[in-house]
N, C-alpha and C positions, 0 to 999 in steps of 0.2 A: 401422387402417383401419375406417371406419365404413360399413356396408352396410344400406341400408333401416332406419335407426334408427327404433324405436318411439317414439310420443309419450310424453313423461313424465308423471309424476303430478303432483298439487298440490304445489306447491314453496313453502316458507316465504317470508314477505315480504321476507327478506333478499335472495333472489335477484332479486326484482323490482327492489330498489334497485340491485343490481349490474348489471342489465340496462341501467338508466338510465345508470350510469357508463360502461358499455361503448359506449352510443351516443354519449357525449360525446367519448370518445377514439377513436371509430371513424374520424373524419376523418383520423387520423394513420396508420390502419392500412393495410396493403398489401392489393392486391386478389387476386382469385381467378380463375384461367383454367380453363375447362372444355373437354375434348376428348372424342370418341366414336370408338371403334374396334371392329370386330367381333373376336370371339375367334378363336383359331387362325391369326392372320395370321403371316407368316414374320418370323424374326428380322431386325432391321435395318430394318423398316418404320418409316418416318418418321410420327410422331403429329402434329407441328406444331412450328413454330419458336417455343419457349417465350421465348426471349430477346427476339425481336422483339415478340412479343405482350405482354410485360411492359415493354417500352420500355427494355431495357437496351442498353448500348454493346457492340457484338459485339467490338470490338478490345480491350476490357478484360476479357473474360470469364476468360481464363486467369490473369492477374495477380489477379483478385479471387476466385480459386478457385471458379468457377461449377460447382455440383454439385447433385445431386438426392438426397434422402433419403426412404425410404419406411418406413412403420410395418409393412409386410408383412415376414415373414421372407425371402421371396424377393424378389430385386431384379429386377423385370419390365421396368424402364425405366432408361435412361441418357441423359445429355445429351452433346452433342459441344461441347467448349470452343472449337472453331474457328469454328462456325457458328451455335451456340445451338440446334441442333435436338434435339428429344425423340424418341428412337427406341425400338423394341421390342428388349429384350435377351434375353428368354426367352419361349418360346411359352407363350400363356395359354390355360388350359382353364377357361371360365367356370363350368362345372358343378362342377368341383373346387374353384375359388376361392370361389365364392358359394353353393354348395349349393342352387341352384335359386331363390334369392330373386328377387323381382320387379325390383329394381335392383341392378346390380353395379358398385360404385364403388371406385376405387383413388385414395386421397388421397396426394398427393406434396407434399413440401416443397422448394422450390428455394431454395437458399441462396447468397448472394454476400457477400463480405467487403470491408472497407476502402472505405466503411463497411459494417457488418454489416446485411444485409437478409434477410428471409424472406418468401418468396411461396408461395402455396398453388395447387397445380395438382390438378384432379379429372379423372380419366380414367374415362369409363363404358365398361364392356365390354358390348357388345351381343351378343345370342345368335344363333348360326347353327344351322340344324337338322342337327346332326351326330350325334344319337342317335335311333334308331328306338324306338318304344314297345316294352316288353317285358313279358312275363308271367314271375314268379318261377317258377311252375310251368306247365309247357307243357300239362299236361291237368287236366281237372276232371270228376268223375264225380258223377252224381246218380241216386238211386233214388227214383222217383215211383210212388206208388200209382195203379193205373188209374182208380179212382174219383175222383181229385183233380178238383175242379171248375176250370174255366177262370178264369183271373184270378190264379191262384196264382203267387206270386213267389219266384224261387230266385236268391240272391246269386252273381254270378259273381266269379272272381278279378279284382282290379283291376290293370291294367297301369300300369307306371311309365315315365316319360319324363323324364331329367334336364334336358331343354331347358325354357326357360321362356317365358312369354308366348304369343305366336301359334304357337310351335313346340311347345308341349305338346300333350297329348292333347286332341282336339276332339270325337271321337265314337266309338261302338262299332257295327259292323255284325254282321249274322248271316247265314249261307247261307239261301238261300231254302228254306222248309219250310212245311207247313200247320198245325203244332201250336204252334210257339213263336215269340216275337218278342223283341227286345231293348228294355229300358226303361232310361233313365239317370236317376240321381237326383244332383242337384248338392248336395254336402256341403262347405261352406266352399270351398276351391280344389280338392277332389277331385271327380272324376266317377265314381260307383259304378254299374257295370252290373248288371242284374238280368235273369234269363231268365224270361219271363212266359209261362205256358201260356194260350194262346188257343183251344184246342180240346181236348176230353177225349181221353185216350189209350185205347187198346184193345190190352191186352196179347196177345189172341189174333191181332189182326192184325199187330202188330209189337211185339216185346219190347225192342228197343233202337234208339235213335235216335243218330246221330253227326253233330255240328254244329261249324262253325268260327265262333269269334267273333274278329273283327278290330278291333284298336284302331288308329285313325288319327289322326296329329297335324295340325297346321294349317300345316305348313311348305309351301314351293314349291320342288321338288315335295313332296308329302306322303309320309311314311315310316309304316309300319305293323308291327304284331306280331300273331301268331296264337295263339289258345288252342283246344285240341281239346276239345270237351265231349262226354262220353258219357252217355247217358240210359238207365237200366234201368227198365223198366216193371214194377212189383210190385203185390202186392195189399195190403188192409187198412190198419191203423193210421192212422186218419183224422183225428187230432188232433196238431198239432205243438205244441212247447213255446211258451209266450208269456211274454215279459219284462214286467215291471211298467212299464218305460219303454223307449221305443225309444232314446233317448239319455240317458246319465247324464253329469252334470258335476260335478266335485269339484275342490277347490283344496288343495293340500299345499305345505308349505314345502321349500325345497331343503335338502339335507343331512339329510333325515329318516333316522333310524337304519334300518339294514337289518333286515328282519324285521318292520317296522311294517305292520299292516293298515290299509289306507286305504279300502276299500270292499267291501261284500258285496252282490252282485247277486243277483236272485231270478227265476227262470222257473217257470211252473206248466203242468201237462199234465193235462187232465181224464181221460185214458185210465187204465184200470186195469192193474194187474199191471206187467209189464215195459214195456208200451207207456207207462206213466206215469213210469217212473224216468228222471231226467235227469242227464246229465253235461255239464259246462261245458268249453269250450276256447277258446283265443286263435285268432283268424283266422290262417290260413296265409300271408297275403300281407303281413304287417306287416313294417316295417323290423327288420332283424336286431337292432339295439341295443335294441329294445323288449322282446325276449325276455331280454335281459341284465339289464334293470333291473326288470321286473315279472314276477311269477308268479301263475298263477290256480289255486286248488284246484278240482279237477274235480268234486268232490262237493258242496262248501259254496258255490262261487261267490265265495269271498273272495279279494280281490286284494291281495297283500303286495309290499313293496318288496324286490327281490332285489339291486339293485346301487346304485351312487352316482348320487344325483339332483343335477344341477348346473343352476341356472337359467341361468348363462352359456353353457352348451352348448345347452340346448333349454328353452324356457319352456312348451311345451305338448306333450302326447303323446296320440294318438288310438289307441284299441285296439278292434278289432272282436272281439266275443265271441259264440260260438255256444253254443246249448243243444241238445242232441240226446237224444232218448228212446232207449229200447232195443227199440222195436218192429221189426217186420219188415214192411216196410223201416223203418229209423229215420227220424223227422221231426226237422227243426232249426228253431230260431228264432235270430233274430240281433238284436244290439242294438250300439251304439257307446258306449264310454266315453271321455269327454274329461277328461283330467287336466291341470289348469293348475298350473303351478310358480309358487309365491310366492317372490320374492327375499328373501334373507336378507343382511344386511350382513356378509358373509364375506370380502370382498376389500378390503385396504387400498389407498388411492390409490398410484399409481405416479408418480414424478418422473423425467422424462427431460431430460438436459441436451442440448439440440440443438446449441449452440455455446457455447464459453466462452473468455474471454480471461482468463488468470490473473495477468496483469500489468497494472496500471492506472497511468498516469503521474499524478503528484500535481497537475499543473496542469489535469487534465481538468475540464470543465465540468459543473455539475450537469445531470443528464439523459443522460449519456453511457451508451450501452448496453455492459454487459460480458458478458451471457450472455442467452440465450434458452432458456427452459424450457417443457415440456409436461407437464401433469399430467393422468392419466386413472384411471378407476375402472371395473373390469368389472361392478360392480354398476349397477342402474338405478334410476330414480326418485329419491327423496330419498337413498337409499343411495349413488347414483352422483354426487350434487351435492357439489362440493368447494370448500372454503374454504382458500385459500393465503395465507401471510404469512411474513415474516422475523421469527424469534423474537429473534435477537441484536441488541443495541444498537450498530448500525453505520451509517454514513452511506450506506447503500443501501436501495433500496425495490423493490417489485414493481410494474410497470405492466402492467395488462391489455391484451391485444390485442382487436381486433374480434371475434376468434373466441374461443369460450369455452374456458377452460383453457389458453390460451396466454399467457405472460408474458414481460416482459422485465425483467431485473435491471439497474437503472440507478443512477447516483450521485444522491444527492438533496442533496448539499452540497459544498462545496470540500473537497479532501483536502490533509493536511500530512504528508509522509513523516517529517518531523523529530519529530512528535509520535507518530504511529502508523504503522509500516512495514508492518504485516501485519494482515489481517483475516480472520476466520473467520466466514462467512456461513452461518447455519443456516436452511434453508428447511423449513417444515412445511406439510403438505397434509392436511387433515382432512375427511373426509366428514360428511354429515348424518344417518347412520344412527344407530339405537339398539341397542346402544351404538355410539358413533362410533369409527372407526379412523383412524389417523394414520400418515403416513411422514415421514421426515427426510431431507434431502439437505444435505451440507455442501460449501461452496465455499471454497477457500483463496485469497485474493487478496493478491498482493504489490504494494506501492506502489513504483514506480520513482521514482528521484530526479530532480529538475530543479535547475538552479543558481539557487535563490532565496535563498541566504543568503551575506552578504558575510563575508569574514574578520573576525574580532573580536579586539581586544587587550583584555586583562583590565583595562588601567589607561591613561589617556590624560590628561595627558602622562607620560612616564617620566623619571625622574631618576637619574643616574649620578654617582658621585664617583670620580675617577681621580687617582692620584698621579702628579706630574710625573716625568720622567725614565723613563717606561715603555720597555719594550724594543719597538723597532720591529718589526712583523711578527707580534706576539703578539695573541691574541684578548683584548680588554678587557672586553667584556660582550657580551650577546646579547639579541635581542627575540623574542617568540613570539606567534602569532596561532592562533586555533582557528576552525574552519569547521564548522557543524552538518551540511552536506552530506556525501556519501560519494563514494568513489572519485575520479575526476578532478575533480569539483566541490569536492572538499575538499582537492586537492593544491596547497599554498601555496608561492609563490616570493616572495622578498623583494628589493627594491631600494631604493636611497637616491634620494629625490626631489631633483631638480637645482634646485629653487627656492632652497634653501640649499646651494649646491654646496660639499660637503665631500669629494667624491670624490678630491680631490688628497692628502688625508691619512687618509681612511677607506676601508675596504672592507668589504662585507657578503656573506656566503655566502648565496647566493640559495636554498639548500635548508633550511638550518637557522637562519638569522638570526644567526649569529655574526658580530660586527663586529670587525675587525681594524684596529689603528692602523698606518698606513704610515710614521709617523714618531714620534719622541720628543717629547713636549709639554713646554714650558717655563713654569712658572707665572709667571715674571716677564715673559713675552712674551704668553701668552693665559691668561686665567683662567676663561673660560666661553664656551661656544658652543652652538648648537642646530642640529637638522636634522630631517628628516622621513623615516620609513622607510615604504614603501608594500608592503602584502601583497596579493598578487593570486592568486586561485585559477585553476584550469585548465579551468573550465567554458566553455560555448559558449552566449551570450557570457560572458566572463570578469567577475567582480566584484572590486573592491578596496576597501581602506580604509586610512587612513594613521594614524600615531601621531607625536607630536612628542616628540623625545628632547632633554633638556637635560642637558649635560655640564658638571660643575664640576671644575676641575683644583685639586687640593690640593698645598700648597707642601711641598717638602722643604728640608732645610738643605744647600743645594748652593753657597752663596755665602759666601766668608770675609769678615770685616770689612775695610773699606778705611780707612786712616788719611787724614783730611783735614788735620789739623794736629797736630804740626809736619810739614812736608814741606821738605826741602832743595832747593837748586837743581838738584841732580842727580835729583831725584825720590825719593830715599830718605826714610824716615820718621825724620828727624833734625832736631833744633834746638838752638839755644843761647839761654839766658835768663840776663840779667844782673840782679841784685838788689842793693841797698845792704846793707851789713852791719848797719846799724842798724834793720832792719825788725823790727817786732814779731811775736809769735806769731800765727798766722791769716792772714799776708799771702799774698795769691794770687799765686802764682809764675807760673802759666800754666794753660792748659786744653787737654787733648788732646781733639781732635775726630775722630769715626770714624762711618763709614756702612756698613749692611749691606743688600743688595738684598732679603734674604728679608723675611718678615713674621712678626708674632706672636713666639713664643718664639724662632724661628729668627733673628729680626732685632733681639732684645733683647740690647744689648750691656752687658757689665760690664768694669769697669776694675780692674786690680790691679798693684801694684808687684812686678815679677818680680826686679829687681836694683836695689839702692840702696846708696850707699857709707856713708851714715849714716842708720840707721833713726830715730834720735831727732830729726832736723831736719825731716823732710817727711812729709806725709801725702796720701794719694790718695783722693778720693771715688769709690767703686766704681760709683756710677750716673751722675755728672756728668763725670768725668774731670778734675776740678780739682785742681791740685797746690798745696798751702798748706804754710806753714811751721808746725811744732809749737812752736818756741820762738825766742827771739832768738838770734843768732850771738854767739859768744865769740871771744877772740882765738886761742884754740887751734884753732878749727874750720878745716877746709881751705878753701881759696879756690875750688875746683871740685869740683862733685859730679856724679856720673853716674846718671841714673835710667832704668831700662828698664821701660817700662809694657806689660803684656800686656792686649790687647783681645780678649774672646771672646764669642761668642754663646751662647744657651741652647738650642740644638738638642740632640736625642738624642745625636748625636755632634757636639760643638761644634767649631766652627772658629774660628782665632784669628789676630791679627796683633800685632806689637809696634812700638812707637815709643820712640826714645831722646831723652831731654832731658838737655842739659848745662847745669847751673845754676852760673854764675860769681858768686862773692861779691866784690864790689868796694867800695872806700871811697865814702863819700857823694858826694865831689867828683868822683871818677872816673865815677862812675855818671851824674852829671848831664852831665858832658862826653861821655861815650860815648853818652849818649841823644841829645845833639845830632848827633853824628857819624853814628850809626846810623839816625837817624829817616828819612833819605831811603831808605836801603836797606831798612829795615824796612817802610816805607810800600809800597815796590814789592812786596816779598814778600807783605805782606798783601793788597795789591791783587789779586796773582795768585790768592792763596788765596780771597779773596772772590769773584773771577771764576769760578773753578772751583766753588765752593760754590753760587753763583747758577745755574750751568748745571745742576749736579746736581739742586738743588731744583726748577728749572723742568721739567726732564725728568720727574722723579718726579710733580710736581703734574699735568702734562699727561697722563701714563699713567693716574693714578687718576681724573682728570676724565673721560677717555674712558670708563673702566670704569664710572663711576657713570652716565654717559649711557646706555650699553649696557644696564646692569642695570635702570635705570628703564623703558627702552623695552621690555624683556623682561616686566618686572612689569605694565605697561600692556596687553600683548598677551595675557597669559595669565590665566585665571580662577583657576589655583592660587595659593594665599596663600604666595607666596615673595617676599623682598625681598633685595636685595643693596646694601650701602652700603660703600663705600670711603673711608676717612677718612685724611688724611695730615697730619701735623704735625710741627713741628721742635721738639724738647724745647727748653724755655727755657735748658737748660744746655749746648746744643750738640750732644747725640746725636739722630741722625735715626732715628725709629721709625716703624712702620706698624701699622695695625689695619684688618681688614676684617670687617664685620658682614654676615650674610645670613640669610634665613629659609628653612626647608624644612619644609613641613607645619606642625606645631604646635610647633616648636622654633625658637629664634633663635640662630644660631652667630656667634661672633666670634673672629677670629685676631688676638692681641694682642701688643703690645710691652711695654715696661717701664711700672711704676707703674700696674697694672690695678686695676680697682674691687675694692672689698672684697667686693661682692656677687657677684663672679664665681666660678663653680664649673666644675670640670673634669668632662667628661662621661666616665664610665667606659668604657674601650674605645675611646675616639675617639682622633684624631690627637693627638700630644703638645701641639701648640700650638693645639688648638681648644677653646673655652670655650663654654658655653652660658649665656646671660644671661636673667635675668628680663625679660619683656617689659612695660616700664613703661606701654605703651599699654593694657594690660588691667587688670582690678581685681587688686589685690594677692592676692586670695584664690585666683586661678586659678594653677595649676601647669603649666608647660610642660616 
């Protein structure tokens, strides 16, 4: 609380600049409301409707925590949150509160929140005449020599009145008499009464005079106090001590050490002997605290510091000093000593947090107020001028109010909790004294999260390889996303986008992203597919992102070879071949044809003779399935030979099938005749075989053609460099084989059948029928 604040001294040019800044920001400051009430009013007395005067909405006062804050230790006022009225909460004694100052002001802060506002209310406490003047000593005695000349002045005790202004002491009166009158000398704010002898005394007529001095204040009605004055009329000692000055003025610094001599006063008396011996004493009507702070040597007139001198408690002291001789009767002289206390920078600034929000949302705009602070310094002048700033490197700054030493802590830029979630703001207040003093205040600010980050996948698109014949209902792979937000804003759930509807055979765990196959995949039916997974956080509003998942089905050796020729009429793999006995070595007897639905090594077929009646007669090409003669037939050779051919693939666990060929050796004439008879039947059988072969080849060709189209479309729609080519060819020797080439990242894979390129190499750790090929589209120096 500031009451009757004294004018400051010359201030450095920095403060002039600061005043200009305050004028610029003043248009955004809140106003000040003033009220005036007399002291001693009853508790509950309404001072005024502060909410109405400030233009606040009465209905929102409770929700906005409408309240009043006072810098005084005692809470004299309170506000009603229902109607906005400011009323007296505690009886106010102006004299106790303001110690007789000319103006008694109580400064209040009215605070409302949501949004945070601070208003200033000043209540002036006016004086009522509730104290009469009083003399500290009720009686005063003078001894006056009878030859004293008229006009001699004797200082009377000064009355004290705690009231101020018009209610303070206005005059002194004296009971009617013929020898004395009262004269009043104005000294600063004090009125000092003197008893003036207007007619010489005659001890023989009257040796004692009794008078009443009345101190009267200016109240209505006026109040008064009485001093009993006794005058004893004596003889001789006609010279009183005289001071060299009527008023002494000195200046000392506060906190001066106890025992320090600050002034020596001197009075002289021209009388001789005991009438000229002088003793010094302090006046008897001074404030009690003066006697605790200063002492006067009665013989030397030296004034020393006896107690603690504090500028902030009192900046000036007035001492009335008397010098008395030892004559009979003793004569006295008076003087006044005015001691001004010079301020020393002994009080550091104080930082008061008026209101604080320790949590700030990261989406707060620059200029958002998070705290109101007040800085003050008990020192005065330059020592009380304060420079405030934020020392730490944080996105906050101090904004000055229209009122000096009031600041708002506001955001100066946008915040991002994901970069910094907590700030420690250090506020320093430094005065301009020599040496300067500083105080620090630390604010801990937490940044609250808003949902401003989408879930993020580490890679897009994702590629997974799945071996066919997987177990239905088992987890096959998982996806995972991260979110830089926290709590609900970072709680991620997953679901499959229905744009590529795969929910009929895939299911995803919404909590952990594990993907489960609802069915077993067959490479021969589906070789690849894609879908999108959407990750959504739980913020409000929620944010989401998606990832494309490409799934490649890997082949297993789950199809046994199928014999296409020979096939009998009942469907078994049996056939009869007739050859002339006179054929030469190397004659083609027949060719066994077979097909495997698998690809690569799983579909690469090898032929071998499992059973033969004569090993020296026939040979079987293991790759083509051609049966040829090793030599010419002799007369001793059997006319019928049985060959059992084993056809097996090259899978890890190979699968096989067998075909039986009966070779009949006939004479050349019979062979030609039989050929004419059999031609019709054989043509029908071959036509059937050819028909089935064409259907099979057509189906396989259509399947791979569709696969090629799908993979080309996938390659065109994706930025990732992967290719997939399906090649189908019929071996010139009748064996059907498959090969698939596809690219993933920086490698090109090929699933192969028989007669592979010499440049093919097997990838260590890969599937048994997967090769990695040099990419001939790149320079030969590059390695994939």
